[in-house]
N, C-alpha and C positions, 0 to 999 in steps of 0.2 A: 841393960847396958849395951852400948854400941861397939861392935867389932868389924874389922875389915876382912872381907873374904877375897883372896887374890884368885882371879879366874885365868886359867891357862888358855893359850891361844885356841886350842881345840874345842873349848867350850864356850868361847865368847859370842858366837852366833846365837846362843841361847839367852844371852843376857844383854841384848842390845849392843853388842861389840865392846862392852865394858871390860877394862882389865882388872878392875876391883869394884866391889859393891859393899856398902855399909849396911849391916843388919843388926837387929836386936838379938840377943840371946845370952843366957848365963852359962850354957854348956854348948858343946859342939853340936850336939843333936838339935838343940832349939835353934841355933844359928842356921844350921843347914836347912831345917824345916822352914824357917822364915824366908831364907833364899829361895827355896822351891816354891814357897807360896807367892813370892813376887814374880818369879819366872817359871810358870808351870811347865813349859817345854823342857826345862833343864831337869826337873824332877826325874823323868824317864832316863835320862843320861847318867844320873848318879846313884839312883836307888833301884834295887831289884824289885822291891815292893815298897810299901809305904814307910817302912822303918829300917830296912837292911841295905847298907851301901853295897854297890856292885863291887865284885871282887877285884876288879882292876882300878878301882878309884882309891887312892891313897890320900889321906888328910893329915896335914901337919899344923901344929899350933906352935907359933913362935919357933919354928925349925925342928920340932920333935914330932915324930909320927905318933898319931894318937893310939896306934896299936901297942906303943910302949907305955902309954898313960892309961887312962880309964875309958878308951874308945869313945863312943858318942856321948858318954856321960862326963867327959872330961870337962872340968870347970874352966871358964874363960875369965881372965881378968880384964878390967876396963881397958880398952884399946888394944886388946889382943889381935894378932894377925893370923888368920886361918888361911892356909893355901890348899887348893885342890890340885892333885896331881894324878891325872889318868895315865895309866901305863899305855905306852905306844909300842907296837911291835912293827917290824919291817926288816928290810934288808934282803940279801940275796940267798 
């Protein structure tokens, strides 16, 4: 099934400057793996290794953090929206 992954500005240089990408996947993990397969340079930005997300990368499905759901095993409905949100630090 096709889902939309929203790409934040900080990661768009790894996905040909796209703000969203359509991928196939029935779970969050499958969808992100397919995204990383299409854009290999992005893989190192979101994964610590081949399966574990980096600690500063948050993922939301239709507005809910997957940490409150079933993590990467969270099932995706047809036309679900997945949003990547990397933590950004800065300031004085």
